[in-house]
N, C-alpha and C positions, 0 to 999 in steps of 0.2 A: 442380674446374673446372665440372662440371655443376651443382653446387649454387650456384656463383657466378652462372651464367646464369639459373637459376631465380629466384634472389633479384632479379636485374635485371628479369625479366619481371613478377614480382609487384609490384615497386615501380612500374613503368610503368603496369600495369593499375590499380593502386590510385589512381594520380594522375590517370588519364584519366577514370575513371568519374564521380567527383564533378564534373568539368568539364562532361561531357555532360549530367548531370542539372541542374546549375545553369544551363546554357544553355537547356534546355527550360523551366525555371521562369521564366527571364527573358523568353523569347518569349511565354509564356502571360500573364505580368503585363503586358507591353507591349500584347498584343491586348486584354486586359480594360480597360486604361487608355484605348486608342483608342475602344472601344465606349462606355465611360462618358463620355468627352469628347464623342462624337457625340450621345449622348442628352442631355447637358447643353446642347449647342448647339441642338438642336431645341427643347427646353423653353424655353430663354432666348429663342430667336427668335420662338416663337409668343406669348410674353408681351410682348415688346418688338420687334415687327417694324420694320424700317427702310424708308425710302422707296425704296431701290434694289432691293428684292426684287421678283421677278416676281409680278404679281397677275393674277387672272382677273376679268374684269368681265362681269356678266350683267344683263339687264333683264327683270324679271318683276313680277307682282303677288303680294301676300300675302293670300290669302282667309282671313277670320276665321271660325272655327267657330261662335262665339257670335252674331255679328251677321248672318252671311250676306252680308257685304259685304267691302270690301278696306281694308287699312291705307293711309292717305294722310298725307302730310307737307305741312302747309299753311304751314310756316315754323317758328315756335317751338311751335306746337300740332300734336299728332299724335293721330289717332283712327282708328277702324276702321269708318267710314261711307262709304267711297269707292265710287263706282260702277264697274262693270266697264268698263275702257277710259278711265276718267277721267284727266285729265292729272296730277292730284296723286297718283293711285294707282300711277303708273309708278315703279318703284323701281330704282335702280342699285345692284347688290350687288357689292361688291369683296371678293373672296376672297383671303386671304393664301396664300403658297406652301405652308406647312405647316399641317396640321390643318384644322378647319372654322371658323376665325375669320373673321368677316365684318363689314363696315361697310355700313350701309344708308343710301343717300342718295336723296332725292326728286329725280326728273329735272327737275321744274318748279321747285320751291322751292330746290333745291340745299342743303338742310339735311339733316343726319344725325340718325338716331334715336339718342338717348343716354339713359343712366340716371344720375342724380346720386346723391349719397351718401344721400339720403332715400328712394331707390327710385322717384322720380318720373320719368316718361318725358317728355322735352323734345326739341325740334328745335334743333340747333346748326349754325352754318355751318362750323365747323372740326371735322372728324371724326377728327383724329389722336390725340385723347386716348383713354386706355384705357376711359373711360366709354362710348365710342361703339363698342366692339367687343363682338360677341356670338358665342356658339358654337352652331352648329347641332346639334340633337339629333334624330335621325330615329326616330320612334316606330313601334310595331308596328301602329298603326291607319292608317298611311300619312300621318299628319300630321307636321309639323315644329315643334319648340319652339326658342325662342331664349333662351338663358340668358346673363346678363351675364358677360363674361370677368373683370371686376374684382370684382363682388359675387357670390360663389358662391351658387347656389341661388335667385337672384332672376331671374325670367323676364319677358320682354316679354309683356304680357297686356292684354286689354280686356274690360270688362263688357258686358252685353247692350245697353246704350245706346251702345256704341262708345267709351266713355271709358277712358283708360289706368288700369290698376290699379297700385298701388304694388308694387314688386318684393318687398318684405318680406311681402306677403300672397299670394304666388303659390307654386304647386307644379306639378310636371310633370304631375300627374294631372288638373289642372283643365282644363276645356274652354276657358277663357278664354285659355290660352296655346298653344292648338293652331292651327296655320296650314297652309295648303296653297299650294304655289307654282303659279301659273297664268300662262299666256301672256296678253298683252293681247288685248282683244276685237278680232276681225277678223284676228289674226295666226295663221297656220297653224303648227302644231307641226312643226319640221323632220323629226321621225321619221315623220310621216304623209305627207310628200311623196314618200317612197320606198316604194312598195308593189309586191309581187311578184304578177303576174297569170299565170294559166295560158293559154298560147296553143295553140289547137287548130286543126284543119284548117278548121273552120267559121269561126273568127274570122279566119284568114288569107284565106279566100275573101271574107268580108264586107269586109275592108280593101281587097282588090284591086279588087272591084267599085266600092267607094266612090271609090278613086283614079281608076279609069277614067271614072266618071261626071263627076268634076270636070274631067278633061281634055277630054271631049266638050262 
């Protein structure tokens, strides 16, 4: 009788252990599959973003390290000879939800900066093509480089005369591809509008005397 019970217990335990192990393996596989699917979704989304995605829009200037002036979009022509605060140097930068993928449009000309298959920089009215998407790379020297999202290793760059360089002739280390984001001339940086000041007894007394003088 006892041997019969022991045999039953052994048979039950041997049948349940593989089930628990298999269930754990199944949950791990499902978790890995979900994470892989999410990574694939992000990669696919950044390569081919849709029009329904939430975008961030900013307005600033791109200061060129080589010319000492700003990138401007005149229409089909793009150069780095724009003056600080010039209307063609004001850029509308659309940032996609994932990553640092941006589209750069001239506020005045309404043309986008694009790079064709020959590496030539041109302005185009339709910026939905992949040729008009750039990836921001933040450098150690506090400058920013913009590499084509379609043509890997090809950067937006300008020579000392402000003329565009072919993407195939650019590298990240060249000064021609280094830019700095700047606020338009006359516009206060929002960070500078909020400054903490130390209030002492002397400043309180000065403010009180000033307010009393205005009343009298």
